[in-house]
C-alpha positions in Angstrom: -0.1 0.0 0.3 1.5 3.5 -1.0 0.7 6.5 1.0 -1.1 7.6 -1.9 -4.2 5.7 -0.9 -4.3 6.9 2.5 -6.6 10.0 2.2 -10.4 9.2 1.7 -11.2 13.0 2.3 -11.1 14.4 -1.3 -13.9 15.9 -3.5 -15.5 13.8 -5.9 -15.3 14.1 -9.9 -17.8 16.3 -11.5 -20.3 14.7 -13.5 -18.5 15.7 -16.7 -15.6 14.3 -15.7 -16.9 11.2 -14.6 -18.6 10.8 -17.7 -15.3 11.4 -19.7 -13.4 9.1 -17.4 -16.2 6.1 -18.5 -14.9 6.6 -22.1 -11.3 7.9 -22.1 -8.0 6.3 -20.8 -6.7 8.5 -17.5 -3.2 9.5 -16.7 -2.1 11.3 -13.6 1.1 13.4 -12.8 2.1 10.6 -10.2 1.9 7.9 -13.1 3.1 9.8 -15.6 6.4 10.6 -13.3 6.3 7.1 -12.9 6.7 6.3 -16.2 9.3 9.2 -17.1 11.5 7.9 -14.2 11.3 4.4 -15.0 8.7 2.5 -17.1 9.2 -0.6 -15.5 7.9 1.1 -12.2 5.0 2.4 -14.1 4.2 -1.4 -15.2 4.6 -2.4 -11.5 2.3 0.3 -9.9 -0.2 0.5 -12.3 -0.5 -2.8 -14.7 0.6 -5.4 -12.2 -0.6 -2.8 -8.9 2.3 -4.6 -6.7 1.7 -3.4 -2.9 4.4 -1.2 -1.6 4.6 -0.9 2.3 4.0 2.8 3.3 6.9 4.3 5.3 7.1 6.2 8.8 7.8 9.5 6.6 4.9 9.1 4.3 2.3 8.4 6.8 3.4 11.3 8.6 3.2 13.4 5.4 -0.4 12.0 5.1 -1.3 12.8 8.4 0.3 16.6 7.9 -1.7 16.7 4.6 -5.0 16.1 6.6 -4.1 18.6 9.3 -3.7 21.4 6.9 -6.9 20.3 5.4 -9.0 20.5 8.6 -7.2 23.4 9.8 -9.2 25.7 7.5 -12.6 24.1 8.4 -12.1 26.2 11.9 -13.2 29.9 12.0 -10.4 32.2 10.5 -9.2 33.4 14.1 -9.1 30.1 15.6 -6.4 28.9 13.3 -3.5 28.9 15.4 -0.5 26.7 15.7 -2.0 25.3 19.0 -5.3 24.8 17.2 -3.2 22.8 14.3 -1.6 20.8 17.1 -4.6 19.8 18.6 -5.7 18.4 15.7 -3.1 15.9 15.0 -4.3 13.3 17.5 -7.8 13.2 16.3 -6.6 13.0 12.6 -4.2 10.4 13.5 -7.1 8.3 14.7 -9.0 9.2 12.0 -6.8 7.7 9.9 -6.1 4.8 11.7 -9.9 4.2 11.7 -10.7 4.5 8.1 -7.4 2.5 7.1 -6.3 -0.1 9.8 -3.0 -1.2 7.8 -1.6 1.9 8.9 -1.3 0.3 12.4 1.2 -2.0 10.7 3.6 0.9 10.2 6.3 1.5 12.4 6.5 4.6 13.6 8.6 6.7 15.7 8.0 7.2 19.6 8.2 11.1 18.5 5.9 10.4 15.9 3.4 13.0 16.6 5.7 15.6 17.7 7.6 15.1 14.7 4.8 15.8 12.6 4.1 19.1 14.8 7.2 20.1 13.6 6.3 20.2 10.3 3.0 22.2 11.2 5.6 24.8 12.8 7.3 25.0 9.6 4.1 25.8 8.0 3.1 28.6 10.3 6.3 30.0 9.3 5.4 30.5 5.9 1.6 31.3 6.1 -0.7 33.0 8.8 -4.2 30.7 7.8 -5.9 33.5 9.8 -5.7 36.0 7.2 -6.9 34.3 4.0 -9.5 31.7 2.7 -8.4 29.2 0.2 -10.7 28.8 -2.7 -10.3 25.2 -2.7 -8.6 22.2 -0.9 -7.9 18.7 -2.0 -9.8 19.6 -5.2 -9.9 16.9 -8.3 -9.5 18.6 -11.3 -9.6 16.9 -15.0 -9.4 17.6 -18.4 -9.6 16.1 -21.6 -6.5 16.3 -23.6 -6.9 16.4 -27.7 -10.1 14.5 -27.3 -8.3 11.1 -26.6 -6.7 11.2 -22.7 -8.6 12.6 -19.9 -5.5 14.2 -17.3 -6.6 14.7 -13.7 -5.4 15.1 -10.0 -5.8 16.4 -6.8 -4.6 20.0 -6.1 -3.6 20.6 -2.2 -5.2 24.3 -2.8 -6.2 26.4 -4.7 -5.9 30.6 -4.0 -7.8 33.0 -6.2 -7.0 36.7 -5.9 -10.0 39.1 -6.2 -8.5 39.8 -9.9 -9.0 36.3 -10.5 -5.5 35.4 -10.4 -4.9 31.9 -9.7 -2.0 30.1 -7.7 -1.6 26.6 -6.7 -0.1 25.4 -4.0 1.3 22.1 -3.2 2.5 20.8 0.6 5.8 18.9 0.6 6.8 17.3 3.9 10.2 16.6 3.0 13.1 18.9 2.9 13.8 21.5 0.1 14.7 19.2 -2.4 17.6 18.5 -4.9 17.2 19.3 -9.0 15.8 15.7 -9.6 13.0 15.9 -6.7 12.2 19.7 -7.7 12.0 18.7 -11.1 9.1 16.1 -10.6 7.2 18.5 -8.1 7.1 20.9 -10.9 6.1 18.4 -13.5 3.4 17.5 -11.0 2.1 21.1 -10.9 2.5 21.7 -14.6 -0.1 19.0 -14.8 -2.4 21.0 -12.4 -1.8 24.3 -14.5 -2.5 22.7 -18.0 -5.9 21.1 -16.6 -6.7 24.8 -15.0 -6.0 26.7 -18.3 -8.2 24.1 -20.3 -11.0 24.1 -17.9 -11.3 27.5 -16.6 -9.4 29.5 -19.5 -6.6 30.8 -17.1 -3.1 30.1 -16.7 -2.0 29.8 -13.0 -0.1 32.9 -12.5 2.1 30.8 -9.8 2.8 27.5 -9.0 3.9 27.2 -5.6 5.5 24.5 -3.4 5.8 24.6 -0.1 8.5 22.8 1.8 7.5 22.4 5.2 10.5 20.7 6.9 12.9 23.7 6.0 10.0 26.6 5.7 11.0 27.2 2.3 8.9 28.2 -0.8 9.3 27.7 -4.4 7.9 29.3 -7.0 7.0 28.9 -10.8 5.3 31.1 -13.5 4.1 29.2 -16.5 3.1 30.8 -19.3 0.7 29.7 -22.1 3.2 28.7 -24.7 5.1 26.7 -22.4 1.6 24.6 -21.2 1.4 24.0 -25.0 4.8 22.4 -25.2 3.8 20.6 -21.8 0.5 19.1 -23.2 2.1 17.9 -26.3 4.9 16.1 -23.9 2.1 14.6 -21.9 0.6 12.9 -25.3 4.2 12.0 -26.3 4.1 10.2 -23.1 0.7 8.7 -23.4 1.6 7.4 -26.9 4.7 5.9 -25.0 2.8 4.0 -22.3 0.4 2.9 -25.0 3.0 1.2 -27.1 5.0 -0.3 -24.2 1.3 -1.9 -23.2 0.9 -3.1 -26.5 4.3 -4.9 -26.7 4.5 -5.4 -22.9 7.8 -4.0 -22.9 8.5 -1.8 -19.9 12.1 -1.5 -19.3 13.9 -0.9 -16.0 15.7 2.7 -16.3 18.3 2.5 -13.6 19.1 6.0 -11.8 20.0 7.3 -8.7 16.4 7.0 -7.8 16.6 3.1 -7.6 17.7 3.5 -3.8 14.3 4.3 -2.9 12.5 1.7 -4.9 10.3 -1.0 -3.6 10.7 -3.6 -6.3 14.7 -3.9 -6.6 14.3 -7.8 -5.9 12.0 -8.1 -9.0 14.0 -6.0 -11.1 15.8 -6.8 -14.2 18.7 -4.0 -13.2 19.5 -5.8 -9.9 19.3 -9.3 -11.1 15.6 -10.2 -10.3 12.5 -11.1 -12.9 9.3 -9.6 -13.0 6.2 -11.2 -12.7 4.5 -12.5 -15.7 2.6 -9.8 -17.5 -1.0 -9.8 -16.3 -3.0 -11.5 -19.3 -6.2 -9.1 -18.2 -4.2 -6.0 -18.1 -6.2 -3.6 -20.6 -4.2 -2.3 -23.6 -4.3 1.1 -22.3 -4.5 1.0 -18.7 -6.1 4.0 -16.8 -3.8 5.7 -14.4 -6.1 7.3 -11.4 -4.8 9.8 -9.4 -5.8 9.8 -6.0 -5.2 12.4 -3.1 -1.7 14.0 -3.0 0.8 12.1 -1.6 3.6 13.8 0.5 7.0 13.7 -1.4 9.6 12.1 1.3 13.3 11.6 0.8 14.6 8.7 2.8 18.2 7.9 2.7 18.5 5.7 -0.3 20.0 2.4 0.0 23.2 3.2 -2.0 24.6 6.3 -4.3 25.0 9.8 -3.8 21.7 12.8 -3.8 21.8 14.4 -6.9 23.6 17.8 -6.9 21.6 20.9 -6.4 21.8 23.5 -9.0 19.3 25.9 -8.0 21.1 27.7 -5.5 18.8 28.6 -2.3 18.2 31.7 -1.5 18.6 33.2 2.3 16.6 36.7 1.3 13.6 37.2 3.2 11.0 39.2 2.7 7.4 40.2 1.7 7.2 39.8 -2.0 7.4 36.7 -4.4 10.1 35.9 -7.2 7.8 37.8 -9.6 8.0 41.1 -7.7 4.8 40.7 -6.3 3.8 41.3 -2.5 1.4 39.3 -0.5 -1.1 41.6 -1.0 -1.6 40.9 -4.2 -3.7 37.9 -3.4 -5.9 40.2 -0.4 -9.6 39.2 -1.1 -12.2 41.8 -0.3 -13.5 39.2 2.4 -17.0 38.4 0.5 -15.8 35.3 -1.1 -13.6 32.6 -0.2 -10.5 34.0 -2.7 -7.0 34.4 -0.8 -6.7 37.2 2.0 -3.2 37.5 2.8 -0.9 40.5 4.2 3.0 40.5 5.2 3.9 38.2 7.8 6.1 38.5 11.0 8.4 35.6 9.8 8.2 35.1 5.9 10.1 32.3 4.6 13.0 32.0 2.0 12.1 32.1 -1.1 13.5 30.8 -4.3 12.9 30.0 -8.0 14.1 27.6 -10.4 15.1 29.1 -13.8 11.8 30.1 -15.2 12.5 28.3 -18.2 13.1 24.8 -17.5 12.6 22.2 -20.0 8.9 21.2 -20.5 9.6 17.7 -20.4 11.3 17.4 -17.1 
């Protein structure tokens, strides 16, 4: 069981999305990233559906995501660090009740307190008393080129009074090195493409919030880039279709292999994959479940990827696009974001604004 299956609180698809899903293959950012990372990993997870034991880091991240979602159910004035900490135990008990298999995951004695430390990182970045997200754990979906339904769950969507969109994704691991950040941005570009196609608005900011280090990473997409990304997604799906038809999912060894649960059956490590499922569809759907935390446990072997982005130590009340937090201030009559400067704003860094669209 992976951490992606742990949360059962996300919204349901719209009737249009549900109707489309019944007629078209689907692809989520997680499964697309799996195929890009290693086609065999995609097969193991999507076609063979091999179980993967959740780790303590993944479960902790799932708990933190649940608390941050529930936090905004409270009246604005009550969204304090103390209130968030008070949500930890009841949310953990809820998860255990809904998913009894979580009790089998070994966790540390300080499991709840370590989750609380991640929440402390969140409050160093934002003051949730000052704004209302437009949407939380929202399922978004769109049909691409009349042939592929792409869909996923957004942790949080903020909308300014001017209609600007900011897509926010919580990460419970440390601020990543390049390989991990590229995967996270690939995920956010999926969401940006869906929002553009369904709402006619290109998100102004894609924001990654790293709770462990209390850092944010902003990225500003544009229509031309999203068009290229759409072509990339379609090309990726054609590659998946071809691999499924030929039953040829090859391993792609990399330093990320140290995180893989399937080394014992991987040819790259001398293993043998199970027989290809006879009942597997020729174009398997790869649905998305509510967002899973990105964790970075120590790999089995090999150095971590290098950090080419250069973290900024600058602190201030503006983001990397020259806008203050007041840009997102709402009028209080809608569920739009309302935010003013924070007493302890987080360091903000941004990758190159023209990262390759086929990350």
